[in-house]
C-alpha positions as CSV (number, residue, x, y, z in Angstrom):
1,M,-46.6,42.1,-11.3
2,N,-44.2,39.3,-10.4
3,A,-45.1,35.7,-11.0
4,P,-45.8,33.8,-7.8
5,T,-42.8,31.8,-6.4
6,K,-43.1,28.1,-6.8
7,K,-43.4,26.3,-3.5
8,S,-41.3,23.2,-3.0
9,Q,-43.4,20.0,-2.8
10,L,-40.6,17.6,-1.9
11,H,-38.0,18.4,0.7
12,I,-35.1,15.9,0.4
13,M,-32.3,15.8,3.1
14,F,-29.1,13.8,2.8
15,D,-27.3,12.1,5.6
16,A,-23.5,12.1,5.6
17,N,-23.3,8.4,4.5
18,A,-25.3,9.2,1.4
19,L,-22.7,11.7,0.3
20,W,-19.6,9.8,1.3
21,V,-17.4,8.9,-1.8
22,K,-15.2,5.9,-1.4
23,E,-13.6,5.9,-4.8
24,S,-12.7,9.5,-5.0
25,G,-11.4,11.9,-2.4
26,E,-12.2,15.1,-4.2
27,D,-16.0,14.8,-4.9
28,L,-18.3,16.5,-2.3
29,I,-21.3,14.8,-3.9
30,P,-21.0,11.3,-5.4
31,P,-21.5,11.2,-9.2
32,N,-24.7,9.1,-8.9
33,I,-26.3,11.5,-6.5
34,S,-25.1,14.5,-8.6
35,K,-26.7,13.0,-11.7
36,I,-30.0,12.7,-9.9
37,I,-30.0,16.3,-8.5
38,L,-29.0,17.8,-11.9
39,D,-31.5,15.7,-13.9
40,P,-33.8,18.2,-15.7
41,Q,-36.5,15.5,-15.6
42,H,-37.0,16.2,-11.9
43,E,-37.4,20.0,-12.3
44,E,-41.2,19.7,-12.5
45,L,-41.2,18.0,-9.1
46,E,-40.2,21.2,-7.3
47,I,-37.6,19.6,-5.1
48,R,-35.8,21.4,-2.3
49,W,-32.4,19.6,-1.9
50,T,-30.9,20.0,1.6
51,I,-28.2,18.8,4.0
52,P,-27.9,19.3,7.7
53,E,-25.2,21.8,8.7
54,M,-23.6,18.9,10.6
55,V,-23.2,17.0,7.3
56,Q,-21.5,20.0,5.7
57,V,-19.0,20.2,8.6
58,E,-18.4,16.4,8.4
59,R,-17.8,16.4,4.7
60,E,-15.3,19.3,5.1
61,V,-13.4,17.2,7.7
62,Q,-13.4,14.2,5.4
63,L,-12.0,16.2,2.5
64,R,-9.3,17.7,4.7
65,A,-8.3,14.2,5.8
66,N,-8.1,13.1,2.2
67,I,-5.2,15.5,1.4
68,K,-3.6,15.9,4.8
69,H,-0.9,13.2,4.0
70,I,0.3,15.5,1.1
71,F,1.4,18.1,3.6
72,G,2.9,15.5,5.9
73,V,5.2,14.5,3.1
74,A,6.0,18.1,2.3
75,S,7.0,18.9,5.9
76,K,9.5,16.0,5.8
77,M,11.1,17.2,2.6
78,P,11.3,21.0,2.9
79,K,14.2,21.3,0.4
80,L,12.2,19.6,-2.3
81,F,8.8,21.1,-1.7
82,G,9.9,24.6,-0.4
83,A,8.1,27.1,1.8
84,T,5.3,27.5,-0.6
85,W,3.9,24.0,0.0
86,L,4.4,24.3,3.7
87,A,2.5,27.6,3.8
88,A,-0.3,26.2,1.6
89,E,-1.4,24.0,4.5
90,E,-2.6,27.1,6.4
91,S,-5.0,28.0,3.6
92,M,-6.3,24.4,3.1
93,T,-9.2,24.8,5.4
94,S,-10.5,28.0,3.8
95,E,-10.0,26.5,0.3
96,I,-12.0,23.4,1.1
97,A,-14.7,25.5,2.7
98,R,-14.9,27.5,-0.5
99,F,-15.0,24.4,-2.7
100,V,-17.8,22.9,-0.6
101,S,-19.8,26.1,-0.8
102,D,-19.3,26.3,-4.6
103,E,-20.4,22.7,-5.1
104,L,-23.5,23.1,-2.9
105,A,-24.4,26.2,-4.9
106,R,-23.8,24.4,-8.2
107,H,-26.2,21.6,-7.2
108,G,-28.7,24.0,-5.5
109,V,-28.3,22.3,-2.2
110,E,-29.4,24.3,0.9
111,V,-27.6,23.9,4.2
112,V,-30.1,23.6,7.1
113,P,-28.9,24.5,10.6
114,C,-30.2,22.7,13.7
115,D,-32.2,25.0,16.0
116,T,-30.5,24.1,19.3
117,S,-33.1,26.0,21.3
118,T,-35.8,23.5,20.4
119,V,-33.8,20.3,21.1
120,N,-34.9,18.3,24.1
121,W,-31.4,18.1,25.6
122,A,-32.5,16.2,28.7
123,S,-34.0,13.4,26.5
124,L,-30.9,13.3,24.3
125,I,-28.5,13.1,27.2
126,K,-30.6,10.3,28.7
127,A,-30.6,8.4,25.4
128,A,-26.8,8.8,25.2
129,G,-26.3,7.4,28.7
130,R,-28.6,4.4,27.9
131,R,-27.2,4.0,24.4
132,A,-30.7,4.3,23.0
133,P,-31.3,5.2,19.4
134,P,-29.7,6.9,17.6
135,F,-26.7,6.1,19.8
136,D,-24.8,2.9,19.1
137,P,-25.4,0.1,21.7
138,D,-21.8,-1.2,21.2
139,P,-19.9,0.0,24.3
140,S,-16.6,0.0,22.3
141,K,-18.0,2.7,19.9
142,E,-18.8,6.3,20.8
143,K,-21.1,6.9,17.9
144,G,-24.4,8.8,18.0
145,F,-24.1,12.4,18.9
146,K,-23.6,13.6,15.3
147,D,-26.4,11.3,14.2
148,A,-28.7,12.8,16.9
149,V,-28.0,16.3,15.6
150,I,-28.7,15.2,12.0
151,A,-31.9,13.5,13.2
152,E,-33.0,16.7,15.0
153,T,-32.3,18.8,11.9
154,F,-34.5,16.6,9.7
155,I,-37.3,16.3,12.3
156,Q,-37.3,20.1,12.7
157,M,-37.5,20.6,8.9
158,A,-40.3,18.1,8.6
159,G,-42.1,19.8,11.4
160,T,-42.3,23.1,9.5
161,L,-44.4,21.5,6.7
162,P,-48.2,21.8,6.7
163,A,-49.7,18.8,8.5
164,H,-52.3,18.2,5.8
165,G,-50.6,19.8,2.8
166,T,-49.0,18.4,-0.4
167,E,-45.5,18.9,0.8
168,T,-43.4,15.9,1.9
169,A,-40.0,15.5,3.6
170,M,-37.7,12.6,2.6
171,F,-34.6,11.4,4.3
172,V,-31.8,9.7,2.4
173,S,-29.7,7.5,4.7
174,N,-28.4,3.9,5.0
175,D,-28.0,4.0,8.7
176,K,-30.8,1.7,9.8
177,R,-30.6,2.7,13.5
178,L,-30.8,6.4,12.7
179,V,-33.7,5.9,10.2
180,E,-35.7,3.9,12.8
181,H,-35.2,6.6,15.3
182,V,-36.3,9.3,12.9
183,K,-39.3,7.2,11.8
184,S,-40.5,6.9,15.4
185,R,-40.6,10.7,15.7
186,A,-41.6,11.7,12.2
187,P,-43.8,8.9,10.9
188,N,-45.4,10.8,8.1
189,T,-42.1,11.3,6.2
190,K,-40.4,9.2,3.5
191,F,-37.1,7.3,3.7
192,V,-34.8,5.8,1.0
193,S,-31.4,4.2,1.7
194,N,-29.4,4.9,-1.4
195,A,-29.2,6.6,-4.8
196,D,-31.0,3.8,-6.6
197,E,-34.0,4.0,-4.3
198,L,-34.0,7.8,-4.6
199,A,-33.9,7.6,-8.4
200,S,-36.8,5.1,-8.5
201,E,-38.9,7.2,-6.1
202,L,-38.4,10.4,-8.2
203,N,-38.9,8.6,-11.5
204,F,-42.2,7.2,-10.2
205,L,-43.3,10.8,-9.2
206,S,-42.4,12.0,-12.7
207,S,-44.4,9.3,-14.4
208,D,-48.1,8.5,-14.6
209,V,-47.8,5.5,-12.1
210,D,-50.4,5.4,-9.4
211,P,-48.5,6.1,-6.1
212,S,-50.3,3.2,-4.4
213,I,-48.8,0.6,-6.7
214,A,-45.4,2.2,-7.3
215,P,-43.5,0.1,-4.7
216,Q,-45.1,-3.0,-6.0
217,I,-43.7,-2.4,-9.5
218,V,-40.1,-2.6,-8.3
219,D,-40.9,-5.7,-6.3
220,A,-42.5,-7.3,-9.4
221,A,-39.5,-6.4,-11.5
222,A,-37.2,-8.0,-8.9
223,L,-39.3,-11.1,-8.9
224,L,-39.3,-11.3,-12.7
225,L,-35.5,-11.1,-12.9
226,D,-35.1,-13.7,-10.2
227,G,-36.3,-16.5,-12.4
228,A,-35.3,-15.0,-15.8
229,T,-32.7,-17.6,-16.8
230,E,-33.0,-16.8,-20.5
231,F,-32.7,-13.1,-19.8
232,W,-29.4,-13.4,-17.9
233,G,-28.3,-15.9,-20.5
234,H,-28.4,-13.1,-23.0
235,V,-26.9,-10.4,-20.7
236,F,-23.7,-12.4,-19.9
237,P,-22.5,-12.8,-23.6
238,M,-23.3,-9.1,-24.3
239,A,-21.2,-8.1,-21.2
240,K,-18.5,-10.6,-22.2
241,H,-18.3,-9.0,-25.6
242,R,-17.6,-5.6,-24.1
243,I,-15.0,-7.1,-21.7
244,D,-13.1,-8.5,-24.7
245,L,-12.8,-4.9,-26.1
246,Q,-11.1,-3.6,-22.9
247,P,-7.3,-3.3,-22.7
248,T,-5.5,-5.9,-20.7
249,L,-4.0,-5.0,-17.3
250,E,-0.2,-4.6,-17.4
251,G,1.6,-7.4,-15.5
252,I,-1.5,-9.6,-15.1
253,S,-1.7,-13.1,-16.5
254,N,-4.6,-15.6,-16.8
255,E,-7.4,-13.1,-15.9
256,R,-10.5,-15.0,-14.9
257,L,-14.1,-14.0,-14.7
258,R,-15.5,-15.3,-11.4
259,H,-18.9,-14.5,-10.0
260,S,-21.6,-12.1,-11.3
261,M,-24.3,-10.3,-9.4
262,Y,-26.9,-7.5,-9.9
263,N,-28.3,-4.8,-7.8
264,P,-32.1,-4.3,-7.3
265,P,-33.8,-2.8,-10.3
266,V,-34.2,1.0,-10.6
267,F,-37.5,2.2,-12.1
268,V,-36.7,4.6,-15.0
269,K,-40.1,5.4,-16.7
270,K,-43.4,4.1,-17.9
271,E,-44.5,4.4,-21.5
272,M,-48.0,3.1,-22.4
273,R,-47.9,-0.7,-21.6
274,H,-44.1,-0.9,-21.0
275,V,-42.1,-0.1,-17.9
276,Y,-38.4,0.5,-18.1
277,F,-35.7,-0.4,-15.5
278,R,-32.0,-0.3,-15.0
279,N,-29.8,-2.7,-13.1
280,T,-26.1,-2.5,-12.2
281,Y,-24.6,-5.8,-13.1
282,S,-21.1,-6.7,-11.9
283,I,-18.7,-9.5,-12.8
284,S,-15.8,-10.1,-10.3
285,R,-12.4,-11.2,-11.6
286,D,-8.9,-12.2,-10.5
287,G,-5.6,-12.8,-12.1
288,W,-2.0,-13.9,-11.6
289,E,0.7,-11.3,-10.9
290,W,4.4,-12.0,-11.4
291,V,6.5,-11.4,-8.3
292,P,10.2,-11.3,-9.2
293,G,12.8,-12.5,-6.7
294,H,13.0,-15.5,-4.4
295,A,10.4,-18.2,-4.2
296,L,7.6,-17.5,-1.8
297,G,7.2,-21.1,-0.8
298,F,4.0,-23.1,-0.4
299,A,2.5,-21.2,2.5
300,S,-0.4,-20.1,0.4
301,A,-2.5,-22.0,-2.1
302,D,-2.7,-18.8,-4.1
303,V,1.1,-18.8,-4.8
304,H,2.9,-20.9,-7.4
305,P,6.6,-21.0,-6.3
306,Q,9.8,-21.0,-8.3
307,L,8.8,-20.4,-11.8
308,V,10.7,-18.8,-14.6
309,P,8.8,-16.3,-16.7
310,G,7.5,-18.0,-19.8
311,T,7.2,-21.5,-18.2
312,L,3.8,-20.9,-16.6
313,W,1.9,-23.5,-18.6
314,Q,4.6,-26.1,-18.5
315,E,4.5,-26.0,-14.7
316,G,0.8,-26.7,-14.7
317,M,-0.6,-23.4,-13.4
318,P,-4.1,-23.8,-11.8
319,Y,-6.8,-22.7,-14.3
320,S,-10.5,-22.8,-13.6
321,A,-13.6,-21.7,-15.5
322,S,-15.6,-18.7,-14.4
323,Y,-19.3,-19.1,-13.7
324,V,-22.4,-17.1,-13.3
325,D,-24.7,-17.4,-10.3
326,I,-27.6,-15.0,-10.8
327,P,-29.1,-17.6,-11.7
328,T,-26.8,-19.7,-13.9
329,P,-27.7,-18.9,-17.5
330,K,-27.9,-21.6,-20.2
331,V,-24.5,-20.9,-21.6
332,E,-21.3,-22.8,-21.5
333,P,-18.9,-21.8,-18.6
334,V,-16.7,-19.1,-19.8
335,S,-13.0,-18.6,-19.1
336,F,-10.2,-16.8,-20.9
337,S,-6.6,-15.9,-20.3
338,Y,-4.1,-13.4,-21.4
339,T,-0.5,-14.4,-22.3
340,A,1.8,-14.6,-19.2
341,P,4.2,-11.7,-18.9
342,I,7.2,-12.5,-21.1
343,I,10.4,-10.6,-20.2
344,G,13.3,-10.6,-22.5
345,L,16.1,-12.6,-20.9
346,S,18.7,-10.0,-21.9
347,E,16.7,-7.4,-19.9
348,L,16.4,-9.6,-16.7
349,K,18.5,-9.0,-13.7
350,L,19.6,-12.0,-11.7
351,D,17.0,-11.5,-9.0
352,Q,14.3,-11.3,-11.6
353,M,15.0,-14.6,-13.3
354,Y,13.1,-16.5,-10.7
355,G,9.9,-15.6,-8.8
356,S,6.4,-16.5,-8.2
357,F,2.9,-15.8,-9.5
358,R,0.4,-14.8,-6.9
359,M,-3.3,-14.6,-7.2
360,I,-4.8,-11.1,-6.7
361,E,-8.4,-9.8,-6.8
362,L,-8.9,-7.3,-9.6
363,P,-11.5,-4.5,-9.8
364,P,-14.8,-5.9,-11.1
365,Y,-16.4,-5.1,-14.4
366,N,-19.6,-3.1,-13.9
367,F,-22.4,-2.6,-16.4
368,N,-25.7,-0.8,-16.7
369,V,-28.3,-3.2,-18.0
370,D,-31.3,-1.3,-19.4
371,W,-34.4,-3.3,-20.0
372,R,-38.2,-3.2,-20.3
373,A,-41.1,-5.4,-19.5
374,D,-44.8,-5.6,-20.4
375,F,-47.0,-4.0,-17.8
376,E,-50.6,-4.7,-16.8
377,L,-52.8,-4.4,-13.8
378,V,-54.5,-7.6,-12.7
379,Q,-57.0,-8.6,-10.0
380,D,-56.6,-12.0,-8.3
381,G,-60.1,-12.1,-7.0
382,K,-63.3,-10.1,-7.4
383,N,-62.7,-8.2,-4.2
384,D,-58.9,-8.0,-4.3
385,P,-57.1,-4.8,-5.1
386,L,-55.4,-4.3,-8.4
387,R,-51.7,-5.3,-8.6
388,P,-49.0,-4.9,-11.3
389,R,-47.9,-7.9,-13.3
390,L,-44.8,-7.7,-15.4
391,S,-43.8,-10.1,-18.2
392,N,-41.5,-10.6,-21.2
393,P,-38.3,-8.9,-20.0
394,F,-36.4,-7.4,-23.0
395,I,-32.8,-6.1,-23.0
396,E,-32.5,-2.6,-24.3
397,S,-28.8,-2.2,-23.8
398,V,-25.7,-3.4,-21.8
399,E,-23.1,-0.8,-21.4
400,I,-19.8,-1.1,-19.4
401,L,-19.2,1.6,-16.7
402,R,-15.9,3.3,-16.7
403,S,-14.0,3.0,-13.4
């Protein structure tokens, strides 16, 4: 006799914005979302991962757009690229569709179609005309139809779940207007806006934390960090030590650390009287780039004109200390520089002898800060409900994220 099939308890659907990858044009699913989906810790939750069919179509269009320029170049240089490259464009659509299908299968993500026969088209058309949610009220933007179809797909999926059962539908989207529209029609569903919130939600479900106080724990963690001057005073030097081990950027002088910030804490787990969290911590930076050629003039305060390589410090290049504002830790302001680019005079062309240094923004340093805190449930008054109280934040590790 076959074992009974497990029934999904949590039906999670992703909006297109949750899967959009800014840094890479070849990922269907962002690495942070992929890590959550493939995490074996979540297997016991019996999750059904889904996307609307509209999102699948939209992601395929985005992937095609990311490589379309390649074929544009090939068409202008047929002698160099040959007929093979030009013919390859014809198979691009089918190859991307195959890639998308394979990636969805690898992650166990189900594509859910919208049942158009159950859509109230009269109501949707009226909402479009009035620019009511989920349509954008800005008359200069024609945004909303795809959102409306995505909303209908999620609402239809949520409507198939038992009204008083243990199954729950969750929508992952950072489109506030769309989320408010869906909430108004499916109030008994859950909503998270990004990967961090999704990870926290699933980690809570995997732990022994009472669901009624789970959201309060993240709030308590955020409040604890907000005033933890000593905590951040230890984080910054640990991060700075890892920065010092990184290779310097070619052609950049006087790299400066600027501002630092952290994202809201992500709940990781609870063990006995300790709760564990992770924050993404970022330090912005800038530096001076040598621009050979004629002087750029004094039009910009970020440009130092008419310098010869190697004379940077003699000319009095602006130099300021970096600082931390999250809040300011009790450490001395930190600033450091790398040697200005020195070019052998014998290798210089005439138009490279003089030039300018211009200030440019560099990619930030990003870190994972893993930490824990003591956990207890307290009661403010005799008749007040229990609430979580966190204390004594302790750094477990600070690891730099590879870009």
